[in-house]
Every structure is written in C-alpha cells, then in structure tokens.
N, C-alpha and C positions, 0 to 999 in steps of 0.2 A: 693547432696545422692543420693545413686538409691534406688530402692526398690525389694526385691524381687517380690513383689507380681503383679510387671508389666512381671515379667518375670517365672512366679512360675515354678517348675517343674512337669509334670507330675501325677507322685506317690511316694508314699514315700519313701526311700531310708535307707536300712537296715547298719549300719555302728556300727563295731567292734574299740576297740582303746586297744594295746596289751602297756598293763604297765608293763613293761621288765628289767630286772635286765638283762644287757650282761654282758662278762667280755671280757676286753680291749685284744685284739689280739688272742682269741678264734674262730677265724673265725671260722671255722667245729661245734663250741657248740652251737655260737651263730645262726648260718643259722639253726641247728636242731629246736631250739625253736623256732623259729621264722616261721617255717615252722609245724611244729605241731599246734602251738595256730593257724597260720594261717588255717590251716584246722580245727579246731574243731569251731571256729568262722564261715567259710563257713556251715560246717552240725546244726550250732545252723541257722542260717536264714544273717547272714551278705553277701554282695557283693561287701562291701567296708570295707578293713580292712585296718590299720594305724599304723605303727610303729615308737618309737618313735628320735629322732635326732639321726645319730652314731649309729641308732641300731645295725648294722652291726658287728660292731666292737670295740663299745665301744667308752665312751665316757670321758672324754679328752684323746684322743690317742697319745699326745703331736706326740715327734722329731722322733716316727714312723714313722709318716708322711711323716721324711724326706729319709725314706727307698722302693729305688724302689720295694723291693723284696715283702712288706706288700703293699703298692698299687696295685701290679700287683696279691695277694693276695685276695686281695679286689671285685677288677673287676673279676675275676673268681669265686669266689662265689656269688657273686650278678646274675651273671647269671646261676647257677647253683642249684640259691631259683628257678629263672624263673622257668627250667626244671624240681622240683620238683613238682610246684605249676598248672602245665600245663596239667593234665586233670581237672582240674575243671574251664573250658573258657569261664565264667563270674564272677570267682573272681577277684578283684582288689584289688593289694599291694601294697600301698605307703608303699616304706624303706627309710629310711635315711642311707649315706655310705659316704664316700670320692670317690673321683674319681677325674683323670688328665685333664685338659681340653684342648679345644677344638685343635686337633692340635699335639698334647704329647701323644708320641709313647713309653710304656711302655717296649716294647720288643730291642726294638732299642734303646733305652735311647737318642731318638731324639727330647731333646730341650736344650734351652741355661737357660731359667728362669724354673722351674720346677712352670707350677700353678696348682695350689689342689683347686678342689672345696668341698665345703661342699655340700652334695648335695642331693637332695632326687628323687627316680625314682618310675616312674609306671609299678607298672610287671600285666601281661597280656596277658593270651595262652602260657605261657612259651617266651614270650616277654620281654624286655624293649623298652615301649612304649614311654613314656618319660621322661625325665630327667629334675629337677629344678636347681639350685643352688642358693645359698640363697645371699642375694643382702647386708644385712648392717651385717658387723666382727664386735662383742662387740672383743675391746683392755683393757679391766677397770677389777678391781679388782681378780680372780681368771682366767678369760681368754684371750688369748695370737694368736687369730685368725688369727692380722694379717702375726703373723709368719711361718703360715703352707697355708692360703688361699687368693685365690685375691677371689673380693664380683663377684658375677654372672655382673652387667655391668662393671664392666673391664675388663673382660672375654668376651663383645662383645654378653650376651644372656639374652634375655628377658622374661616374665615374662610365666607362662606356667599354665595355663587352660585347664584341661582332661576331658572330655564323661563317665561318669560313672552311663549308664543304662539310660541317659535321665537329668543324673545332671549335669550341667557345676561347675565343684570344681576344685577352684585356692586352688596354694599348695604354701602354704613356709614353714619356719625355722626360729623357734626360736626369735631372734632379730627383724626379717622379723617384723612380726606383731605389735614390737613395733613403728614402723616407720610409718608416713603414705602412702609415693609410694609405695610398692612393694605390698602393695592388694589395694590400687586406680589402679594401672595399671593393675591388673588382675579382676579387677571390669570392666576396660574399655572394656576387652576383653572376658564377658560374665559370668563370676563368678557368680553360684548363692550361692556359700558355699561354707565356708576353712576350709579346714585341716593343722593345725600348728604341723610344728615334731622339738619338744624340748630335750632337754637339761639342765635344769637350774637348776647351785649348787643352793643347800636349805641352806637357813638363814635363821632363825625367823620372822614369820610375812611374809616371802615372798609369802606363797599360796594365802594370801589373795589380794596381791600385786598383784599379777599373774589375777585373777580372777576380779580384779575391770579393768584391763587393756585393756583384752579381752573383757571385753564387753563392753568398753568405744567404740571399733576395731571395731566389731558389729554392733552396735547402730551404729555407722558414715555408715556404708555400706550399713544396712538394709539390709542384713544376716547372716545367722548363720555360728557359728564358732563350730569347733573341735578343742580341742592340746591335744597333744597325750606326755605324758612326761614320761621318764626314773625314776626307782626307785632303788636305791643301790647305794653300797658306793663305792667306785674308790680314794683310796687311802685318802686325809684326806676333797677331800670333799661328800659328799653323795646329792641323789637325792630322793625325798619324794613321787613321785610317783602324786597323787591323779591329774590325766588327769580329764579331762572338756569338756563340751558341753556347749556354748551359746544359745539363741533365737537372732532372726533377732530384740530383741527389748532388749536382752542385761540379758536375765535372766538367771541365771544356771537350764538347765533343767537335766543334766548327775557330776555326778561326781564317780568319783573311789575312794576308800581307801586310805590314807596316808597312803606313807613303806611297802607294801605289792603288791608281785605280782599278777595282775589284770585282766582281759579282760573286759572293759567295755564295755555293749551290750548300744545302742541307737539309736535312730529314729530320723534320717531327716524328716519334712511334707512337704510337699509342699508351706505353706507357710510360712514357713523362723522357724515353732516351730520344738522344740523338746521334747523329751521324753527316758528317760531312767532311768537308776540307779541312787537313791543318797545317798552317802553316808554322815556320817557327818564328820564336819571336827575334829583335836582332838584340845584339848585346847592349850594353851599358851608351858606352860610347857610338854603337852603331847609330840608336835610332838617333844620337843627338847631332851624328853627323848628315842621316838622314831629316832631320828637321833643317837645319840648316840648310842644306840644300834643295829643299821642295821651297821652305822663305824664298830663296830667290828666285827660284825658276818662275815662281807661280809672282811676288812684285815684280818682277819683270817684265812678264810673258802677256801679265791680266793686264799691265798696267799696259803696254806697248813697246814699251825702251826695245830701241832695235841691240842692244849689248851694255855692252859695261866696261866702264875704265879705271882703273887701278892705282894709287900712286902704290910704287912698290920699291922698297930702302932697302930690303939686304936683312930686315929682321923678320921676328917670326910673326908678329901678327897682322900684315901684308904681305906674306910665303901661305902664312893657312888662307887665307879671304882670295886670295888667288886658284889654291887647288879648289875651296869651295866651288866660287865662281866655275871654273871651268870642268867639274862637273857635273854643276848645274844647267850650264848655258853650251857648252864646248871651246870648244878653243877659236874657233872662228866669229863670236860672238864679246870677245874677252880683248882689250887690251894695257898696256901694263907704260908707267915713267916711272922713273927713275930721274928727281931732281938732285941732284948730288949736291951738295956747301959747302966751303973750306972745311968744317969737321968731317965729313962723308970720311972715313973710312975706306981704302983701296978695299977690306973684300967687301964691302957694301954693294959699291957697285958691281962686283966680279959676282958673286950670289943672286946676285937680280937678274944679272943678264944668265948665270945659269939653268935661272929654276926657268924664268923664260922660255929658256931653251927647251928647256925638258918637255914642256905643256903647250909649247910649240906658238906660245898666244906673240899679238903683234907687238915690239916694245923700242920703247923710243925714249932717246935718256938727253934730258936739258938741265944745263947745270945753274944755277939759280944763284953765282957767284957774281956776277955781272950788276942782278938784278940787285942781291942783298945790299954792295959797294952803291948803288945807290943809293938805296932808302937811307945807309948811311949818310952814304953826304950829305940830304935834304934832310935829316934831322938833327947833323951836329951840329949846326948851332944853337938851336931850340935846347938841346941838352949838352951844354958847357957844364961841367965841373960833375955830371953825375955819371957815374961808373956803370957801364955794362952789367945787366942783368937780364930778366925773362924778356925783359919788354923786344931786346935784338934777339935772343929764341922763336919770339912770336914772330917775330918779322917774317921767318926762316921762316915757319907752318907756315905763314898767309901768304905769301908767295906762291909755293907749292898750291895751296886751296885756289888761288885764283888761274894759275895755271891750268887748275885739271877742271876746273871749271870752265874755259874757255874750250876745254877742247870735248866738254859735253854739251855747251853748248851750240857750236859748232858742227857735231857729229847727232848729236839727241843720245847718245849712248848717259845711263844715270851712272855718277862719281857713285862707289860703294866705299863708304869708308869701312875705317880699319884699326879704329879704340874699343878695346876692349871694357872690360866690368868690371874691374878694377879699378883700371886709368877713368871710366867716366864713373865711380865714386870716388874719388878721393882729388879728383877734375885736374888730373897728370894727362893733357888736353887741354887744347886751343881754340878757341872763340875763332869761327871763317879762318881756320886752319888746316887741321887735321879732320875738326870736326865736318870739315865744309862739304857734303855732298849728299842726297838722296835717300841712303838706304847704310844699316848700320850694321854689318852682317854677323856681329862677332858682338854685339854688346853688353848682350846676357851673360858670355864667358866672360870667366875671373881665371887672372893670365894663368895658373900652373894647368887647368883645365885646354887651353889654349897649345899649350907642351903638351900635354896629352894626347890630345885630338891629332896635333901634328906628326906623335910620336905613332897611331894609332891610322894614322891614313900609307905610311910608307912602310908597315907592317903590313895593310891588307894589298899594294904595289905586288910585294916582293911574293907575298899567298900565291897571288893573279902573274908572278913573272912574267912582272913591268919594273920598268926605274921607277927610281922612288920621285914622286914630285918636288920634294923640300928636300936642296940638300944638305947635308948631318951639320955643317957647318951653324948655320942658319939658328937650327934646335938647338946645340953647343956652345954655342957663343954667348956670354953677358949680357943680359939685353940694354938697349942705351939709345936715346931720342937724336943722337949726335946732333946739339945744336948748338953745346959750346966741347973749346978740346976735353977729350979723355973722360966725358960723360958716364955715370952710370944711372939705371933707373936707381939702383937702391940709395947713391947720392941722395936721395928727396923722396924714400920709401922706405919704410921697412920692408924684410925680404916677404917676395912675394907665399911664401908659405906661410906667413903669420899674418900677412897682410888679407891676405884669403880667407882664412878663417876667421879671422875678427869679422870678414864682412857677410860670414853665410850665418854667423852668430847673433849678432845683431840687426842684421836687413832684414835675412830671411827666417831666423826663429825668434827678432824682439824678443831677445835677450838685454839685459840692464847695463852698462858698463860696471856695476861694481860683478853682476855675475863673473860679462868678461875678465875681470880682476883676479877673483877669486876659481878661476877655471886653470891658472896658473900665466893668461897672459901676459907679462909685462903695461905699467900705471903708463907709462909714458907713448908703447905701443897703441895703448887701449886711445887714448884720448887722442892723441894725433891724428889715427885713421877715423874717431868718429865726429872729432870737428872740420876735419875736412871732407866728411858726405857731407854738414848739414847746410857749412860755407859756398859748396859747389851746385845746390838744385838749381843756382840762376844757370847756369852748365846746363845742366842735362836738359832743362825744358828745351831751349833752343837746339838738340840736336836732333837729324835722324832718328825716324822709326827702325827697329828691330828685332831682330827674332829670338823670341820671349823661348830660351825652355829650361827656364827653374822657375817655382811656382811665385818667387816676389823680382819680376823683373824691373827696370827702371822705366816707365811708362804707363799702362794703363794700373798696374797691379801700386805701382808708387805713387802719391799724390804729397808729398810734403808740402808746405808753404814755403818759401821763398825769404820770404821775413819773415824770420821766427829768432826769441831769444833762451827756448828750450835747449839746454846741453844735456841733458839727465840722457 
C-alpha cells in the first residue's frame, strides 16, 4: 500500500463537487448549469471542481450514443465549456462526457467500428488538458455499457493523473473505483488523491454500500477519495446524489444531501484529511420516498407535462400515489377522479373525497355504472350460457382507463398508474384498464412496503404538525379491487406478507422453488406465485415505465422471455 504521507502535497486543496441533475440531450442547458455552478464554486474559493459521470449529456443516453450527430454535439459542447471558463486560469474542472476513441473522426465518419469512450476530462485555461477513459464497463442490472463503449484498456489508453496546484489527482469513473487495478495503476503514477465521477442508479441501501466500498478503496490506497454523484430522475432510474469524500483512513469527511441539487464544498488536507459539510443520510423509508418524489417530479417536468391525473379509488395504492404526486408537483398540478361502479363501497368514495380535500387537489366523480350496463347489454347475446367472471371485472377497469386517458388527451396531463410490484408480478392488474397510463409510480413497491410508506408519510406529517395526508381507514381496511361483490385481494392471492417474501427471494435473490420450500413456504403458495410471475410477462411488457427502487425491478433489470416453457 502506498501512503500519502510519504508524498504529501504542500498545501490544502479546495474542492467543489457539483451534484448535478442533467437532462439527457439538453447539451446547451446542461453546459450552462455546469458553467454557472463552476463559476460560483470558483468565487467561493474552489480550485478543483468535479462533475458527475456523463454530466455534459446526462446518463444513460442509451442509443443516442450511436448517432454521430449526438457525439459531435457533445464534442463541440465540451470545447465550448472550456472556452467559457477560460478567464479563470487556475480553475480545474473535471467533467464527465462521452467521446469517440483515438483515431475516430466524427466529421468524416472515418471509422469501421465506432469506439466510444465513457470519459472524464480536465479543463483548464480554455483547453481540454487531459482525458481519462473508464476502464471497467458494467453490463448487469440496468447497465448496458458494453453496447456503447469500449474500456480504456481496449482503447490502448492508460491511467490519468493530473496536476492541480501541486496535487497529483487520479481520475476514475464510477465502476473503476470498485476494482483494484484502475486506482492502483494511477497510484503507480504518483496519485495523491482520487476523484471518482459517478452515475450510480439508486436502489434502497445503495448509498451505504457505496460509502463502505469507497472507504475500503481509500484505506487500501492510503489516500483520500472524492465521489461526485448525479442527482435526479431519468425515465425509470433515479440518482440519489449524496456525493461524499473519504479521508486516507476511510472516514467520511464530507457528504451532500440525498436527492437535492447541491455543491459540496470540501478541503483535501496535505496529510490525507478531508474537511467539509456533512449532511445526515435519510432513513430507509425516507430515501425511498424521496426517490419516488424525485422520479415523478423529473419524469413529468423534463417531459413537459402540465400535471398529473390519478384514478383515486379509496384504496391504499392510489392513495399513496396521490400523496407522492402532491409532494412532487404541488396540489395545483394534480387532479383525481373517483369512478364508482355497482360494487364500490360507500366508504371508498367517502375516503377518496376526504383525501382529495386534505391535499387540496381537484377531485371529480364519474359513475361508470351506466357505461358498464351498456357494455353488458351489448355483449349479452355473445355471452349466452356463460357465467360472469373476470371478463366483467376487466370491463370495469377498462372503462375507467378510457375515462382517464380521455382526460389526459384533453388536458395534456399524464395519467399516473397505481399498480404495485406484487400486482405486477402476479398479473393482478388489467391491460388497457388500471395499467393504462404514462408512468407507473409504485410498480417497484411490493404491497407490504406500500403500507409501510403510507404509515411513514402520515407520521412525518404529524411530526411537522400537519394533517395526515392518508385517511387512517384507507390504511386499515382489507385491500379490494371492488370489481365484484364482497371481493378481497386474498380471494385470489396469498397473504401479502407471504407473497412479497416469495417474490423477494425468487425474483430479487434468484432462489429456486426448492430453496423456497426448504425455507418453510407452503408448496402451493410457492407454485402459485412463481407460476403467476412467469405467465404474466406479456402484461408487464405492455406496462408503462416506473420508478426503480430495488436492485431487481420490472424493466431494464428484468428481461425474461414471454414465450417460455421453463418453470423451475
């Protein structure tokens, strides 16, 4: 292990981490934000300013990276940022961006196989002084980087260590810091500290895992490490910020707030110390809530929707979605619609109206009974001799979906669907019915977590001296789709405590049916849940995107075939 004390820098270095929320493809807007934040950080005394991974274009840009025009625009914008900061001669800006590999010419398209790099460049005095290429490319969970990039090794590029006012700073990008070789190679060139540019999608517990691994990295090297992280929502993934720095002993010496735009100011001290602001991390429920709020706010805001529409049923799922939406957007941008059927209990519309009043949102009521009767009458000659079943239940859901989408088309507001992960897994949802909409807010929350978050949000309101947003009866009454008389969810599904535990083990931990049975779950429950999970893939493929809060969500994490006979 190399020790900083033997190669200590002469004086402290003032650093600013730009915890930044880019919009993918808005190169001019992202560049303006970076330049403005860098200027402010410089005015506040920072001489090393660090952005997150791919801050210039946003992450993940996906197949935009395959378009030469996009890559050329990124190159031009990078040079513009350098020029706009040229009047600050001792400012050192490390910025994340995509770049073509050595020898590739975007203007003449002179490449046979495009070689893109996930890059971090040092800008100083109007020039791109040095560029580092990410060496370890993740290709698991939501990551698909080998589709777009080659690593620095494959490109024939080595480690990069830059001089910043007497400090030798090693550059790393995200996954590099989780492996030994990239940092060790830079330390062999004299690195006295590291800056790591990151775009690490959130899932519950990820912040603590990052800090633990970076602390291990800093201790193993004997040098401080600065971790710059994205914040904000991008389609189904969210980034939680919480940028931080650890000293040479692996102690966290500075940390930015989670899920907030921030400039983290810190000082690297000559003997390996770190001094800076130290925000308190949120609770488990608090970080999940913040992720959901962030995801809704950015999906709606970045895509330009004027507001959101929610079918409010008087049940727990739509109540939770409403509370999240109001926290994300404000009551003036949220509209609810209650659509009772002949099977809707009085307490459902009463509780829905109560919650809408508590949160101050526009609330409308449209009975679907007349429309349901008309459907039944029209289909009666075709259904002769057949008993009512899920067909009639699904008709009700699809009437509601049609009404909500009509309001969406007329107003421009997006419909937020209200299905949870337990329902999505088992197919307890209706295509073109309750699945109709533009964004699935809680599709990665199992039902038991839905209840926990509802109670947590109410407790937070009480602690602040506010009215509980979710009426207590919505939380305590047995869940029901109310599509037939006296219906309860557990008529068709195991108890949610059992169902959710099976899903976590089978889906998120890849345990086998045999392992689940050995763990004490009833054979009938395991076989039912796993069978439903497999046969409902076709539904999930047609569902809207939704916010990822676990390490295995339905979406980019989950790529199972629709047509498959494998049942183990």
